[in-house]
N, C-alpha and C positions, 0 to 999 in steps of 0.2 A: 214219213213218220217222224214225230218228234220223240227223241229216245234221251233219256238220263241215264248216264252210267255213275253210280254214285259209291262214295266211300273207297275209292280204289286209290292206289299210288299211280299217278298219271306221270308218265316218262315220255318225252319226246327228245331223242338224242340230238336230232337236227338243230334244234332250238334251245338245247340245255335246259330243258324243263324238266322238273324233278319235284313233284308236289305229293305230300302224304295226305291221305284222307280227303280227298276232293272230288268234285263231280266233272264229268266231261258231258257237254251237251250237243246233240245232233239234230239238225234241222234240214229237210229235204236232201237227206243223204250226205250232207257235208257237215264238218266240224263247225259248230256255230259259237263256242265259248268253253273255256276251262274256268272252273271255280265258281263264277257267278253267272247264273242263268240269264239268257238274253230277255230283253223286255218282251213281256206278254207271253213267254215260253210256258207251255203246259205240256208235260210228258204224256204220251199215249202209251210208252212202255218205259219201265224202269228196270235196270239190271245192277243188282247189288254186287259190288266188287270188293267187299271187305275182304282184307288179308290178300288182295290180289294186286298185280301190276297191270295197268293199263297202258299199252303201248302201240305204236302203229304196227299194223300187219306185216309179218314178215315178207321179205322179197328173196326169192331163191334164184340164184343165177344158173343153174343148171339141173334139171329134173326130166327124167325120161318117163313118158307117159305111155306105158305099155298097154294099159287098158285105162282110157282117159277118165271113165266114170269113177273107177276105184282109186286111181291116184289123185284125183282132184279131191275126192272125199278125204284122202289121207293128208293131203296139204292143209285144208282148212282144220282137220283134227289136230294137226301140228302148229296152228296159228299163221299159217303161211297164206297169204292172200293174193300173191303173184308169183308165177313161176315162169322162169325162161326155159324153153323147151329146144334142145339141140336138134339139128336136122337129121340125124342118123336114124330114122324112123324107117318103116318098110311100107312103101317106098320112100326114099329120101325126100325131104321138104324142098324140092329143086323147081317145082311148078307153082304159079300163082294159085292154082285152083285148089292145090293141096294145103296151102298155107290158110287159104280163104276157109276152107271146110273146117280145118282144126280150130280157127278162131270162133266160127259160128257155132261149132259142137260144144265149145266151152261155155259159150254164153247160153246156150240152151240147157246145160246142165246146171248153170247158175251157182256155182261154188267158187273156186280160186279164179283169178284172172290168168289167162294165157298169152305169153309174149313168145312167138316162135322166132327161132333163128333161121333164116333161109339158107339153103345150101349154097356155098360160095360157087362151086363148080357142078355141072350137070352130073348126077348120079355120085356126087362126092368122089368122082375118079381123079380129079385135080388136073384136067386138061382143059375142058371149055367152060367158060363163064356161064353160070345160069342167068336167067332174065332178072337181073337184081332189082330194076326199077319196078317191074310187075310184081315181084315178091314184096318190095317194100309198100305197094299200094294195097297188097293183100293183107298187111298188119305185120310183116316180120320187122323187127326192131334192129337187127343186125344181121351180119351173114357170118358163116361159120363152116368149117370142115368137120366139126365134132372132134372125135379123136382120129380121124383119118388124115395122114399127111399129105400135103402137096409135095410130091418127090421132086418134080420139077422146079428148081428155083426160079427159072425164068417164068414160068407160068404163075407163080406165087407172086412175083414181081408185077406182072402185068394185071393180076387180079387186084393188088392193093393200089395200083396206079388207077384203075377203073373205078374203084371203090372211092378213092380219095376226090376224083373228080366230082362225084355227086355227093360227098359228105357222109357216105354211108360207113358206120363202124363195122369192124371185123373182130370176131372172136377167134382165136388160134390155140390150139394144144401144142405146147413147146416139147416136141420129142422127135429126135432125129429117126427116120425110118430104119437107116441101115444099122445103127446102134442098138435099135430097140426090137428089131422085128422077131428074133428069136427068144427074147427075154421072158422071164417069168417075175423074178423078184429083183430087189436091190442087189447090185454087184457088191457083195461084201461077205463077212464071215458067215452069216447066217445062211445065205444061199449056197455058199461053198460047202457048209456042214450038210445041209439038206440034199445037196447034189442038184440044185435048181439053176437053170441059165439064169445069168445076171443082166440086168439093165443098168449100165453105168450112169453117173451123174452127167457125164459128158453128153449124153443123150439129150438130155434137157439144155445144157448150157450152150452147146453147138446150135441147138435150134434157136435158142433166144438170141444169141448173137447174130444170127442170120435175120431173124425176124426185126430186131432192133435196127440194124443197118438198112433193111427195107423200108422200115418207117422213116428212118432219117432221110431217105432218098426221096419217098413219095409223100410223106405228110399225112399218111393215112392214119386214122385212129384206130389203135389195135388194143384190144383186151386180150390178156393171156390167161388161160384157165387152169386151174388145179395145179398150181406150182408145187414142188416136192422137195427142193434142195436148198441149202444155204447158198451154195454158189450162185444158183439162179436167182435167189432173192438180192444178192449183191448186184448182179448184173442189171435188174430192173430198177432198183434203187437208184443206180447210177444214170440209168436212161431217164427216169422221172426227174432226178436232180438236173439233168441235161434240158429239161424242158420239152422233151419228146412226148407225144400225145398217146401214152401207153398206161395201161393199168393191169391189175392181176387179182386173182381170188386164189383162196387156200380151200380145198376141202376139209370138212370138219374132221373126218377121220384122220387126216394127215396131222391135225393139231394136237391128237390125243394118243395116237398108236405110233409105234415104230417096227423095223423088220423083225423085232423079237417077238412081237405079238403073232407072227407066223405060227409059232410054237412048233408043234409036230404036224405040220401040213394042215393048218387050220384054214379051210377054202373061204371062211367068212372074212378072213383077213386078206384076200387077194384083191388087190386094186390095181388100176392102171390111171396115172403113174403109180409105181410101187410105194408101199411104205418103206421110209428110208431109215437113216440112224437117228439116235437121240440128239446129236448135234444138229441135224438137219431139222428135226422137229423143234427144237428150241429155237432155231433162226427163224422157222415159220411163226411160230407163237409170238415171238419178239416183233415181227414186221407186222403182224395183225393187230397186237396190243397197241403199237405205236400208230396205227391208223394207216399204214401203207396199203392195206389190202381188205377186201371184204371175205366173209365166210360163205361157203356154198355148200349144200348137202350132197351133190353129185349124186343124187338119187338114182339109183339103178335096180329096179325091182327084178329080181332073177327067180326063175322057177327052182324049186327044191331040187329037181333032177339035175340042174346044172352046178349044183353045189356039192351034191352026193357022189363025186368023181374024184380021181386023183388031183392033187393040187394043180399040176400043170395043165390039166384039161378043164379046170373050173373056169366058169365065166367070171370076169373081174367085176367087182362093184358091190354095193350093199344099199339097202333101203336107208333112205335118209330124211324125207319130209317130216315124218312123225317123230324124229328125234333131234332135228336140227336145234330146235330150242333148248331141251335139256341138255344136250351135249355142248352147246354153246356155254350155258350156265356152268357146267363141269369145267370146261376149258377155263373161263373167266376165273372161277374159285381157284383153281391150281396156279394160274398165271398172275393172280393179284390184280386182276382188271376190274374195275369198277362195273356195276350193273349197266348204267347209262351208256358206257363205252362199248361194252360187249353187245347190247341191243343195236348199237349204231351199225356194227358190222354186218347185221342181218336185217338192217331197215333201210336208214338213210345213205350208207355207204353204196350198197348195190343200186339203190334209186339213182345216185349221182352218177353211176358208172354207165347206167342205161340212158340218163338224160331224161328220166321220167320224173313227174311231180310227186309220186308217191313217197313212202318213207317218212311221214311227219304228221303230227296232230295240229298242225298250225290252223288258225281259223281260216275257213274257206276251203280247206283240203277236203278230199273226198273221204268219207269215213270208212276206211279200211282199217280194221283194229284187232288187236290180239288181246285178250284177257287172260291172264295165267296166275297160278298159285305156285309162287318159287319156292315154298317150303315143302310142297306135297311130295312124297316119294312114292314111287310106283315101279315095278317090275317089269321089264320089257319081254314079252313073250309072243309068240305067232299070234295067239289069240287076242292080243291087245293091239295089233296092226290092222288098220282098215286097208292099206296098200296090199296088193296081191304078191309083193314080193316079201318074203317072210325071212329074209336072209340079213343078219347083222351080227357083227362081232361082238354086240352088247346083249345078245339074248341071254336072259336069266340074270341080268345085272340090274341092281337098284338105280333108278336115275331120278333126279329131284328137278321139279318143274312141270307142271300139269296144266294143259290148256283148259279153261273154263268156258270160254265163248270166242267165236270169231265172227267178226262183221265184216262184210264187203259192200261198198257203197251204202253202209247204214241199215244193211238187211242181215239179220243174224243168219249164218249158214252153218254154224255148228254150236 
């Protein structure tokens, strides 16, 4: 179908395109032109994007799909056209058949694209390697332990050696098991005041130091997920400057919240890794603003009963797919980051990390597109969320930035 999206502000962060009041043309599900229609073009569908931004569809590096239909509907409602799914499902994604089933089910639903992370080890137990080649063939874009650590360092070394041999990237969560196993919140004044067991920054930095050394030894391409501390940021910047094949992302909530937002045991503010200090939040913000990292929703739909319990018993996480865009805009406004750079962190930067061709509006690119009104303000409430997870520290808060349309492969899905 030939589609013209007219009168919008077209932004393609990857190629520094930012054009006001212009048109984008789609032919055969791909971007055909920006500004001037291709020769012989006749629109079969026209979308008026007046007052809106037209940008690449968002790419989320970590979203759990407890109910695949509901969560993919939530994704496209949030302008997210591609989601990376961690392997800690039930059962874990450690067999090619499971990954293949997930990919095919997503295609049947016809909403956002799904890119699974295969389980690095069988059952995520950190002992024996999964069938990585088979998982890759089934559609897995990388391998991960999700937030389950490989306690045996030798097993991690052998896993990275094997992955490096075949050029498989690995996603790892940097958190030392022994220092974090009993923790609830950041090991600081707030946790002490509330009587909560703490997780020190050292739990992250020790894990990073180990991973970085193993990358140095094996050459394996490793992406570290959900960084939370200033000290961890310094370590990874040094590793990247050294030329090591490492990258990292930051959860959107860690860019906006700190340990103080726990308040009086607000279970919606329980995350893993935990929210840390204002200094940590500022370091994360600076790193993302400077282009060192991508932004991730860390979407974790949690049932209401799992939050209506004492803080220490609450399941960590919050819904994120539908608020990734407005919260990124909120962060950018507070941090003084230009819109084009902010959008890069949730489009082209994650595409580059994944090694995928998405995250751009370049001519010839697949037409995965988000159209949103950056000025519209709306209040987040359980009734506004398509996700089955109604858990968020932003419930009742006004947010700016409302998605008007989402296209995947040139087909309107929201």
